[in-house]
Residue frames as a rotation matrix with the C-alpha (Angstrom) as fourth column:
MET 1
0.958 -0.252 0.133 -8.16
-0.030 0.375 0.927 19.60
-0.284 -0.892 0.352 -37.94
ALA 2
0.417 -0.846 0.333 -5.08
0.909 0.382 -0.168 19.10
0.015 0.372 0.928 -40.11
ALA 3
0.212 -0.298 0.931 -4.69
0.308 -0.884 -0.353 22.88
0.927 0.361 -0.096 -40.45
VAL 4
0.870 0.122 0.478 -4.92
-0.395 -0.409 0.822 23.35
0.296 -0.904 -0.308 -36.68
LEU 5
0.774 -0.625 0.104 -2.12
0.425 0.634 0.646 20.83
-0.469 -0.456 0.756 -36.15
ALA 6
0.229 -0.711 0.666 0.01
0.909 -0.089 -0.407 22.35
0.349 0.698 0.625 -38.92
ASN 7
0.506 0.032 0.862 -0.39
0.014 -0.999 0.029 25.86
0.862 -0.003 -0.506 -37.50
ALA 8
0.978 -0.154 0.138 1.16
-0.141 -0.008 0.990 24.69
-0.151 -0.988 -0.030 -34.22
VAL 9
0.429 -0.861 0.272 4.42
0.836 0.493 0.242 23.86
-0.342 0.124 0.931 -36.01
GLN 10
0.472 -0.281 -0.835 6.89
-0.005 -0.948 0.317 26.75
-0.881 -0.146 -0.449 -36.29
GLU 11
-0.566 -0.818 -0.101 9.21
-0.139 -0.026 0.990 25.67
-0.813 0.574 -0.099 -39.11
PRO 12
-0.006 0.668 -0.744 7.57
-0.868 -0.373 -0.328 26.29
-0.496 0.644 0.582 -42.53
GLN 13
-0.450 -0.200 -0.870 8.77
-0.724 0.652 0.224 23.11
0.523 0.731 -0.438 -44.24
ALA 14
-0.986 0.112 -0.125 7.68
0.165 0.785 -0.598 20.96
0.031 -0.610 -0.792 -41.29
ARG 15
-0.459 0.866 -0.198 4.35
-0.360 -0.385 -0.850 22.83
-0.812 -0.319 0.488 -41.21
ARG 16
-0.054 0.405 -0.913 3.69
-0.998 -0.003 0.058 21.93
0.021 0.914 0.405 -44.85
ALA 17
-0.718 -0.285 -0.635 4.67
-0.333 0.942 -0.047 18.30
0.611 0.178 -0.771 -44.23
VAL 18
-0.901 0.432 0.045 2.34
0.107 0.321 -0.941 18.09
-0.421 -0.843 -0.335 -41.23
LEU 19
-0.200 0.870 -0.451 -0.54
-0.718 -0.443 -0.537 19.60
-0.667 0.216 0.713 -43.20
THR 20
-0.165 0.073 -0.984 -0.06
-0.892 0.415 0.181 17.13
0.422 0.907 -0.003 -46.06
THR 21
-0.858 -0.259 -0.444 0.41
-0.089 0.926 -0.368 14.11
0.507 -0.276 -0.817 -43.79
ALA 22
-0.808 0.587 0.046 -2.47
-0.028 0.040 -0.999 14.91
-0.588 -0.808 -0.016 -41.42
THR 23
-0.107 0.781 -0.615 -4.83
-0.911 -0.325 -0.255 15.65
-0.399 0.533 0.746 -44.31
GLU 24
-0.369 -0.113 -0.922 -3.93
-0.656 0.735 0.172 12.30
0.658 0.669 -0.346 -45.89
VAL 25
-0.982 -0.019 -0.190 -4.52
0.118 0.720 -0.684 10.44
0.150 -0.694 -0.705 -42.60
PHE 26
-0.563 0.823 -0.081 -7.89
-0.325 -0.310 -0.894 12.12
-0.760 -0.477 0.441 -42.00
ARG 27
-0.009 0.560 -0.829 -9.00
-0.997 -0.070 -0.037 11.24
-0.079 0.826 0.558 -45.54
ARG 28
-0.388 -0.260 -0.884 -7.77
-0.547 0.837 -0.006 7.63
0.742 0.481 -0.467 -45.59
ASP 29
-0.752 0.060 -0.656 -8.77
0.480 0.733 -0.483 6.53
0.452 -0.678 -0.580 -42.09
PRO 30
-0.097 0.810 0.578 -12.31
-0.069 -0.585 0.808 7.70
0.993 0.038 0.113 -41.21
ASP 31
0.516 0.272 -0.812 -11.93
0.723 0.369 0.583 6.47
0.459 -0.889 -0.006 -37.63
VAL 32
-0.530 -0.797 -0.289 -9.27
0.838 -0.442 -0.319 9.13
0.126 -0.411 0.903 -36.94
PRO 33
-0.785 0.264 0.560 -11.54
-0.184 -0.963 0.196 12.17
0.591 0.051 0.805 -37.50
ARG 34
0.284 0.928 -0.242 -14.46
0.010 0.249 0.968 10.35
0.959 -0.277 0.062 -35.80
ALA 35
0.280 -0.267 -0.922 -12.44
0.915 0.365 0.172 9.62
0.290 -0.892 0.346 -32.67
SER 36
-0.764 -0.636 0.103 -10.96
0.596 -0.759 -0.262 13.14
0.245 -0.138 0.960 -32.82
MET 37
-0.381 0.705 0.598 -14.40
-0.233 -0.699 0.677 14.76
0.895 0.118 0.430 -32.84
ILE 38
0.614 0.534 -0.582 -15.38
0.401 0.424 0.812 12.74
0.680 -0.732 0.046 -29.77
ASP 39
-0.179 -0.779 -0.601 -12.16
0.978 -0.077 -0.193 13.93
0.104 -0.623 0.775 -28.08
VAL 40
-0.824 -0.091 0.559 -13.00
0.167 -0.982 0.088 17.54
0.541 0.166 0.824 -28.98
ALA 41
0.140 0.968 0.210 -16.56
-0.144 -0.190 0.971 17.20
0.980 -0.166 0.112 -27.62
VAL 42
0.550 0.005 -0.835 -15.34
0.731 0.482 0.484 15.64
0.405 -0.876 0.262 -24.36
THR 43
-0.527 -0.825 -0.204 -12.64
0.839 -0.466 -0.282 18.30
0.138 -0.320 0.937 -23.96
THR 44
-0.525 0.420 0.740 -15.20
-0.036 -0.880 0.474 21.06
0.850 0.222 0.477 -24.52
VAL 45
0.579 0.805 -0.126 -17.38
0.035 0.129 0.991 19.70
0.815 -0.578 0.046 -21.70
ARG 46
0.489 -0.422 -0.764 -14.54
0.855 0.405 0.324 18.95
0.173 -0.811 0.558 -19.25
ASN 47
-0.651 -0.756 0.066 -12.89
0.740 -0.652 -0.167 22.32
0.170 -0.060 0.984 -19.86
PHE 48
0.161 0.811 -0.562 -16.21
0.739 -0.477 -0.476 24.17
-0.654 -0.339 -0.676 -19.45
GLU 49
-0.779 -0.594 0.200 -15.29
0.543 -0.480 0.689 25.87
-0.314 0.645 0.697 -22.73
PRO 50
-0.068 0.820 -0.568 -17.64
0.120 -0.558 -0.821 28.83
-0.990 -0.124 -0.060 -23.30
GLY 51
-0.227 -0.091 -0.970 -16.65
-0.834 -0.495 0.242 29.06
-0.502 0.864 0.037 -26.99
GLY 52
0.741 0.652 0.157 -17.76
-0.512 0.701 -0.496 25.51
-0.434 0.288 0.854 -27.66
GLU 53
0.647 -0.432 0.628 -16.09
0.456 0.880 0.135 22.90
-0.611 0.199 0.767 -29.81
ILE 54
0.747 -0.395 0.535 -14.61
0.402 -0.374 -0.836 25.37
0.530 0.839 -0.121 -32.31
GLU 55
0.599 -0.530 0.600 -12.77
-0.702 -0.709 0.074 27.25
0.386 -0.466 -0.796 -29.57
THR 56
0.646 -0.349 0.679 -11.63
-0.313 0.691 0.652 23.96
-0.697 -0.633 0.337 -28.06
LEU 57
0.730 -0.339 0.593 -10.28
0.651 0.611 -0.451 22.77
-0.209 0.716 0.667 -31.40
LEU 58
0.679 -0.442 0.586 -8.49
0.171 -0.681 -0.712 26.05
0.714 0.583 -0.387 -32.06
PHE 59
0.270 -0.527 0.806 -6.99
-0.638 -0.725 -0.260 26.76
0.721 -0.444 -0.532 -28.63
SER 60
0.810 0.056 0.583 -6.75
-0.534 0.481 0.696 23.65
-0.241 -0.875 0.420 -26.41
ARG 61
-0.084 -0.943 -0.321 -3.17
-0.974 0.145 -0.173 22.37
0.210 0.299 -0.931 -26.37
GLY 62
-0.424 -0.016 0.905 -4.30
-0.491 0.844 -0.215 19.15
-0.761 -0.536 -0.366 -24.74
ILE 63
0.613 0.704 0.359 -6.64
-0.031 0.475 -0.879 18.33
-0.790 0.528 0.313 -27.61
HIS 64
0.617 -0.476 -0.627 -3.91
-0.781 -0.274 -0.561 19.27
0.095 0.836 -0.541 -30.08
ALA 65
-0.451 -0.841 0.300 -1.59
-0.873 0.486 0.047 16.70
-0.185 -0.240 -0.953 -28.48
VAL 66
-0.134 0.491 0.861 -4.30
-0.124 0.853 -0.507 14.00
-0.983 -0.174 -0.054 -28.64
LEU 67
0.857 0.470 -0.212 -5.10
-0.229 -0.022 -0.973 14.78
-0.462 0.882 0.089 -32.29
ALA 68
0.235 -0.866 -0.441 -1.40
-0.966 -0.157 -0.208 14.78
0.111 0.475 -0.873 -33.15
HIS 69
-0.564 -0.426 0.708 -1.03
-0.575 0.817 0.034 11.35
-0.593 -0.388 -0.706 -31.58
ARG 70
0.374 0.772 0.515 -4.00
-0.048 0.570 -0.820 10.03
-0.926 0.281 0.251 -33.53
VAL 71
0.802 -0.159 -0.576 -2.25
-0.598 -0.219 -0.771 11.05
-0.003 0.963 -0.271 -36.77
ALA 72
-0.224 -0.974 -0.023 1.08
-0.968 0.225 -0.109 9.49
0.112 -0.002 -0.994 -35.73
HIS 73
-0.370 0.138 0.919 -0.65
-0.419 0.858 -0.297 6.31
-0.829 -0.495 -0.260 -34.50
ALA 74
0.745 0.666 0.037 -2.54
-0.225 0.303 -0.926 5.89
-0.628 0.682 0.375 -37.79
LEU 75
0.465 -0.677 -0.571 0.78
-0.825 -0.097 -0.556 6.10
0.321 0.730 -0.604 -39.64
TRP 76
-0.492 -0.661 0.566 2.31
-0.841 0.530 -0.112 3.56
-0.226 -0.531 -0.817 -37.23
ARG 77
0.040 0.632 0.774 -0.60
-0.235 0.759 -0.607 1.13
-0.971 -0.158 0.179 -37.68
GLY 78
0.898 0.348 -0.268 -0.30
-0.297 0.031 -0.954 1.56
-0.324 0.937 0.132 -41.44
GLY 79
0.649 -0.698 0.301 3.31
0.714 0.696 0.075 0.37
-0.262 0.167 0.951 -41.39
ARG 80
0.463 -0.477 0.747 4.79
0.330 -0.689 -0.645 3.82
0.823 0.545 -0.162 -42.00
LYS 81
0.643 -0.135 -0.754 6.85
0.765 0.146 0.627 3.70
0.026 -0.980 0.197 -38.82
GLU 82
-0.485 -0.874 -0.037 9.62
0.873 -0.486 0.035 6.13
-0.048 -0.015 0.999 -39.81
LEU 83
-0.500 0.391 0.773 7.07
0.164 -0.834 0.527 8.76
0.851 0.390 0.353 -40.84
ALA 84
0.611 0.740 -0.282 5.13
0.377 0.041 0.925 8.08
0.696 -0.672 -0.254 -37.63
LEU 85
0.273 -0.599 -0.753 8.25
0.942 0.008 0.335 8.65
-0.195 -0.801 0.567 -35.52
ALA 86
-0.749 -0.523 0.407 9.18
0.617 -0.775 0.140 11.80
0.242 0.356 0.903 -37.46
THR 87
-0.066 0.833 0.549 5.64
0.122 -0.540 0.833 13.11
0.990 0.122 -0.066 -37.03
LYS 88
0.671 0.267 -0.691 5.75
0.661 0.205 0.722 12.28
0.335 -0.942 -0.039 -33.31
THR 89
-0.257 -0.874 -0.412 9.00
0.951 -0.304 0.051 14.22
-0.170 -0.379 0.910 -32.98
ILE 90
-0.711 0.055 0.701 7.62
0.297 -0.880 0.371 17.30
0.637 0.472 0.609 -34.74
PHE 91
0.333 0.923 0.192 4.46
0.076 -0.229 0.970 17.25
0.940 -0.308 -0.146 -32.61
GLY 92
0.430 -0.238 -0.871 6.48
0.884 0.309 0.351 16.57
0.185 -0.921 0.343 -29.46
GLN 93
-0.697 -0.716 -0.035 8.44
0.716 -0.691 -0.100 19.77
0.048 -0.095 0.994 -30.02
ALA 94
-0.541 0.557 0.631 5.27
0.008 -0.746 0.666 21.72
0.841 0.365 0.399 -30.74
PHE 95
0.431 0.889 0.153 3.27
-0.253 -0.044 0.966 20.46
0.866 -0.455 0.206 -27.73
ALA 96
-0.325 -0.660 0.678 5.99
-0.873 -0.066 -0.483 19.56
0.363 -0.749 -0.555 -25.15
THR 97
0.636 0.516 0.574 4.93
-0.656 0.753 0.050 15.91
-0.407 -0.409 0.817 -25.14
ASP 98
-0.593 -0.713 -0.375 6.57
-0.805 0.536 0.254 12.58
0.020 0.452 -0.892 -25.91
ILE 99
0.274 0.797 0.538 3.88
-0.614 0.576 -0.540 10.12
-0.740 -0.182 0.647 -27.00
HIS 100
-0.770 -0.584 0.256 5.12
-0.211 0.613 0.762 7.03
-0.602 0.532 -0.595 -28.81
PRO 101
-0.400 0.651 -0.646 3.06
-0.914 -0.231 0.333 6.44
0.068 0.724 0.687 -31.97
GLY 102
-0.685 0.123 -0.718 2.56
-0.041 0.978 0.207 2.79
0.727 0.171 -0.665 -31.00
ALA 103
-0.929 0.366 -0.046 0.52
0.053 0.010 -0.999 3.73
-0.365 -0.930 -0.028 -27.91
VAL 104
-0.571 0.804 0.163 -3.22
0.587 0.262 0.766 3.06
0.573 0.534 -0.622 -28.26
PHE 105
-0.934 0.356 -0.026 -5.80
-0.257 -0.720 -0.645 5.72
-0.248 -0.596 0.764 -27.31
GLY 106
-0.406 0.892 0.199 -9.52
0.877 0.441 -0.189 5.06
-0.256 0.098 -0.962 -26.95
ARG 107
-0.229 0.437 0.870 -12.17
0.514 -0.705 0.489 7.69
0.827 0.559 -0.063 -27.64
GLY 108
0.745 0.599 0.294 -13.05
0.136 -0.569 0.811 10.60
0.653 -0.564 -0.505 -25.43
VAL 109
0.060 -0.814 -0.578 -9.52
0.984 0.145 -0.102 11.06
0.167 -0.562 0.810 -24.08
TRP 110
0.912 0.193 0.361 -9.20
0.124 -0.971 0.205 14.34
0.390 -0.142 -0.910 -22.17
LEU 111
0.029 -0.964 -0.264 -5.68
0.974 0.086 -0.208 15.67
0.223 -0.252 0.942 -21.76
ASP 112
0.907 0.305 -0.290 -5.52
0.387 -0.876 0.287 18.84
-0.167 -0.373 -0.913 -19.71
HIS 113
0.605 -0.661 -0.445 -2.80
-0.558 -0.750 0.356 21.12
-0.568 0.033 -0.822 -21.11
GLY 114
0.974 -0.210 -0.082 -0.74
0.094 0.707 -0.701 18.18
0.205 0.675 0.709 -22.35
LEU 115
0.405 -0.884 0.231 2.56
-0.732 -0.466 -0.497 19.66
0.547 0.032 -0.836 -21.21
GLY 116
-0.402 -0.750 0.525 5.06
-0.915 0.329 -0.231 17.06
0.001 -0.574 -0.819 -20.07
PHE 117
0.603 0.671 0.432 2.88
-0.628 0.733 -0.262 14.08
-0.492 -0.113 0.863 -21.05
VAL 118
-0.448 -0.815 -0.368 5.11
-0.894 0.408 0.185 11.04
-0.001 0.411 -0.911 -21.72
VAL 119
0.572 0.711 0.409 3.69
-0.638 0.699 -0.324 7.76
-0.516 -0.075 0.853 -23.04
GLY 120
-0.495 -0.817 0.294 5.56
-0.506 0.547 0.667 4.56
-0.706 0.181 -0.685 -23.92
GLU 121
-0.761 0.026 -0.648 5.06
-0.628 0.216 0.747 2.38
0.160 0.976 -0.148 -26.98
THR 122
-0.722 0.461 -0.517 2.88
0.296 0.880 0.371 -0.36
0.626 0.115 -0.772 -25.45
ALA 123
-0.884 0.436 -0.169 0.70
-0.012 -0.383 -0.924 1.89
-0.467 -0.815 0.344 -23.28
GLU 124
-0.540 0.802 0.255 -3.07
0.608 0.163 0.777 1.77
0.582 0.575 -0.576 -23.72
ILE 125
-0.909 0.389 -0.148 -5.55
-0.183 -0.692 -0.698 4.47
-0.374 -0.608 0.701 -22.77
GLU 126
-0.585 0.754 0.298 -9.14
0.808 0.570 0.146 3.30
-0.060 0.326 -0.943 -22.97
ASP 127
-0.153 0.650 0.745 -12.27
0.520 -0.588 0.620 5.42
0.841 0.482 -0.248 -23.58
ASP 128
0.644 0.631 0.433 -13.26
0.088 -0.624 0.777 8.40
0.760 -0.462 -0.457 -21.41
VAL 129
0.253 -0.662 -0.706 -9.97
0.967 0.204 0.155 8.73
0.042 -0.721 0.692 -19.54
SER 130
0.928 0.028 0.371 -8.98
0.012 -0.999 0.043 12.11
0.372 -0.036 -0.928 -18.03
ILE 131
0.292 -0.917 -0.272 -5.30
0.954 0.299 0.015 12.98
0.068 -0.264 0.962 -17.68
TRP 132
0.941 -0.063 -0.334 -3.70
0.027 -0.966 0.257 16.11
-0.339 -0.250 -0.907 -16.27
HIS 133
0.702 -0.706 -0.094 -0.31
-0.457 -0.344 -0.820 17.54
0.547 0.619 -0.564 -17.28
GLY 134
-0.067 -0.908 0.414 3.06
-0.969 -0.039 -0.242 16.08
0.236 -0.418 -0.878 -16.38
VAL 135
0.620 0.357 0.699 1.93
-0.547 0.835 0.059 12.44
-0.563 -0.419 0.712 -16.40
THR 136
-0.396 -0.766 -0.507 4.32
-0.917 0.358 0.176 9.63
0.047 0.534 -0.844 -17.36
LEU 137
0.788 0.508 0.348 3.17
-0.481 0.861 -0.166 6.20
-0.383 -0.037 0.923 -18.56
GLY 138
0.135 -0.901 -0.411 6.53
-0.963 -0.021 -0.270 4.46
0.235 0.432 -0.871 -18.69
SER 139
0.596 -0.053 -0.801 8.29
-0.009 0.997 -0.073 1.13
0.803 0.050 0.594 -18.29
THR 140
0.913 -0.323 0.249 10.30
-0.256 0.019 0.966 -0.24
-0.317 -0.946 -0.066 -15.38
LEU 141
0.201 -0.816 -0.542 13.05
-0.935 0.006 -0.355 -1.41
0.293 0.578 -0.762 -17.78
LYS 142
-0.623 -0.378 0.685 12.63
-0.624 0.768 -0.144 -4.83
-0.472 -0.517 -0.715 -16.11
ASP 143
0.224 0.842 0.490 9.57
-0.183 0.531 -0.828 -6.07
-0.957 0.096 0.273 -17.97
SER 144
-0.785 -0.570 -0.243 10.37
-0.366 0.109 0.924 -7.98
-0.500 0.814 -0.294 -21.16
SER 145
-0.271 0.770 0.578 6.79
0.611 0.602 -0.514 -8.94
-0.744 0.214 -0.634 -22.02
ASP 146
-0.364 0.218 0.905 4.84
0.873 -0.259 0.413 -7.57
0.325 0.941 -0.096 -24.96
ARG 147
0.592 0.605 0.532 3.21
0.323 -0.783 0.532 -4.98
0.739 -0.143 -0.659 -22.71
ARG 148
-0.336 -0.856 -0.394 5.86
0.825 -0.065 -0.561 -2.93
0.454 -0.514 0.728 -20.93
HIS 149
-0.930 0.030 0.366 3.73
-0.110 -0.973 -0.201 0.14
0.350 -0.228 0.909 -20.25
PRO 150
-0.774 0.630 0.063 0.52
-0.002 0.098 -0.995 0.80
-0.633 -0.771 -0.074 -18.29
ARG 151
-0.618 0.738 0.271 -3.06
0.482 0.082 0.873 0.34
0.622 0.670 -0.406 -19.43
LEU 152
-0.911 0.413 -0.009 -5.53
-0.284 -0.642 -0.712 2.97
-0.300 -0.646 0.702 -18.18
ARG 153
-0.673 0.709 0.211 -8.97
0.737 0.668 0.107 1.40
-0.065 0.227 -0.972 -18.09
ARG 154
-0.229 0.700 0.676 -12.17
0.557 -0.476 0.681 3.14
0.799 0.532 -0.281 -19.11
GLY 155
0.612 0.704 0.361 -13.12
0.231 -0.595 0.770 6.24
0.757 -0.388 -0.527 -17.14
CYS 156
0.264 -0.538 -0.800 -10.03
0.962 0.086 0.260 6.62
-0.071 -0.838 0.541 -14.97
THR 157
0.921 -0.063 0.385 -8.69
-0.033 -0.996 -0.083 9.97
0.389 0.064 -0.919 -13.87
ILE 158
0.279 -0.916 -0.290 -4.95
0.942 0.319 -0.101 10.55
0.185 -0.245 0.952 -13.53
GLY 159
0.890 0.119 -0.441 -3.79
0.302 -0.877 0.374 13.60
-0.342 -0.466 -0.816 -11.57
ALA 160
0.810 -0.582 0.065 -0.99
-0.382 -0.610 -0.694 15.99
0.444 0.538 -0.717 -12.53
GLY 161
0.047 -0.952 0.302 2.57
-0.961 -0.125 -0.245 14.81
0.271 -0.279 -0.921 -12.11
THR 162
0.627 0.242 0.741 1.65
-0.512 0.844 0.158 11.14
-0.587 -0.479 0.653 -11.70
ILE 163
-0.356 -0.743 -0.567 4.16
-0.926 0.361 0.109 8.49
0.124 0.564 -0.816 -12.72
ILE 164
0.624 0.542 0.563 2.80
-0.544 0.819 -0.185 5.04
-0.561 -0.190 0.806 -13.62
LEU 165
-0.213 -0.858 -0.468 5.40
-0.976 0.163 0.146 2.43
-0.049 0.488 -0.872 -14.56
GLY 166
-0.844 -0.258 0.470 5.28
-0.255 0.964 0.073 -1.09
-0.472 -0.058 -0.880 -15.94
GLY 167
-0.768 0.542 -0.340 2.75
-0.198 0.303 0.932 -3.26
0.608 0.784 -0.125 -17.74
ILE 168
-0.851 0.451 -0.270 0.09
0.423 0.284 -0.860 -2.74
-0.311 -0.846 -0.433 -15.07
ASP 169
-0.253 0.859 0.445 -3.61
0.638 -0.198 0.744 -1.95
0.727 0.472 -0.498 -15.24
ILE 170
-0.977 0.211 0.006 -5.20
-0.153 -0.688 -0.709 1.08
-0.145 -0.694 0.705 -13.61
GLY 171
-0.666 0.722 0.187 -8.72
0.671 0.689 -0.272 -0.17
-0.326 -0.055 -0.944 -12.93
GLU 172
-0.370 0.655 0.659 -11.84
0.606 -0.367 0.705 1.14
0.704 0.661 -0.261 -14.61
GLY 173
0.580 0.720 0.382 -13.13
0.277 -0.615 0.738 4.32
0.766 -0.322 -0.556 -12.98
SER 174
0.290 -0.545 -0.786 -10.10
0.954 0.100 0.283 4.65
-0.076 -0.832 0.549 -10.67
VAL 175
0.897 -0.107 0.428 -8.77
-0.057 -0.990 -0.128 8.04
0.438 0.091 -0.895 -9.58
VAL 176
0.219 -0.900 -0.378 -5.03
0.957 0.273 -0.095 8.49
0.188 -0.341 0.921 -9.04
ALA 177
0.841 0.156 -0.519 -4.17
0.367 -0.868 0.334 11.62
-0.399 -0.471 -0.787 -7.07
ALA 178
0.827 -0.540 0.153 -1.68
-0.257 -0.607 -0.752 14.18
0.499 0.583 -0.641 -8.33
GLY 179
0.147 -0.918 0.368 1.96
-0.948 -0.237 -0.212 13.36
0.281 -0.318 -0.906 -7.72
SER 180
0.685 0.147 0.714 1.41
-0.458 0.848 0.264 9.63
-0.567 -0.508 0.648 -7.18
ILE 181
-0.420 -0.745 -0.518 3.96
-0.904 0.395 0.164 7.02
0.082 0.538 -0.839 -8.16
VAL 182
0.542 0.725 0.424 2.21
-0.705 0.667 -0.240 3.80
-0.457 -0.169 0.873 -9.15
LEU 183
-0.474 -0.807 -0.351 4.17
-0.880 0.442 0.172 0.58
0.016 0.391 -0.920 -9.62
THR 184
-0.918 0.247 0.310 1.47
0.167 0.950 -0.263 -2.03
-0.360 -0.189 -0.914 -8.92
PRO 185
-0.632 0.734 0.247 -1.95
0.379 0.016 0.925 -2.65
0.675 0.679 -0.288 -10.52
LEU 186
-0.891 0.438 0.118 -4.91
-0.366 -0.541 -0.757 -0.73
-0.268 -0.718 0.643 -9.11
ARG 187
-0.629 0.726 0.278 -8.38
0.704 0.683 -0.193 -2.23
-0.330 0.075 -0.941 -8.79
LEU 188
-0.447 0.525 0.724 -11.41
0.569 -0.457 0.683 -0.69
0.690 0.718 -0.094 -10.41
GLU 189
0.367 0.730 0.576 -13.21
0.160 -0.659 0.735 2.35
0.916 -0.177 -0.359 -9.05
ARG 190
0.400 -0.341 -0.851 -10.70
0.913 0.066 0.403 3.08
-0.081 -0.938 0.338 -6.32
THR 191
0.868 -0.234 0.437 -9.27
-0.154 -0.965 -0.211 6.42
0.472 0.116 -0.874 -5.28
HIS 192
0.412 -0.828 -0.381 -5.55
0.894 0.448 -0.005 6.37
0.175 -0.338 0.925 -4.65
THR 193
0.925 0.060 0.375 -4.20
0.010 -0.991 0.135 9.33
0.380 -0.121 -0.917 -2.73
THR 194
0.678 -0.730 -0.085 -0.83
0.235 0.106 0.966 8.17
-0.696 -0.675 0.244 -1.45
ARG 195
0.314 -0.661 -0.681 2.41
-0.816 -0.554 0.161 9.31
-0.484 0.506 -0.714 -2.99
THR 196
-0.759 -0.508 -0.408 3.27
-0.641 0.694 0.328 5.67
0.117 0.510 -0.852 -3.71
ALA 197
0.277 0.942 0.190 0.29
-0.942 0.306 -0.142 3.47
-0.192 -0.139 0.972 -4.53
């Protein structure tokens, strides 16, 4: 997994640094490769990947972005915040994402393509969440609480181009249609199809 992430980085010195850092994280924190393998398995199923988990791991940019975040988040949790932010920046350039290393991801996160995925520091994504490209989990710049960014509850689906702002919950099993702008909490197992929910 570390080699896959490193191969996505163009600059040779940064590639070596990513390989070393990711390898260290995978060795020191056994939960990172465990969670990553669940993400790969889920992505293989949701992408209907004929080449199985190996092909998913090698070629799915969405899974690369999730794995990259898991490495940066492990560094962040371990108190290595500057290295976490540097790693996030390198991966952000490689995968066209901006995922703060403080954001918490559950297991079985499926990120389709990953392009344009923006996630703030206090965002939480629980288990088995599906997210399409171009999604923003941001703040309103008005919330001064500890949680300024959204929490996506277990099993939700977030459509392409959706913007969710503030320290709100998107209920378990909810579906948010593509292009929605969500500024208020959504109850569990609801489908939201309006442009502004």
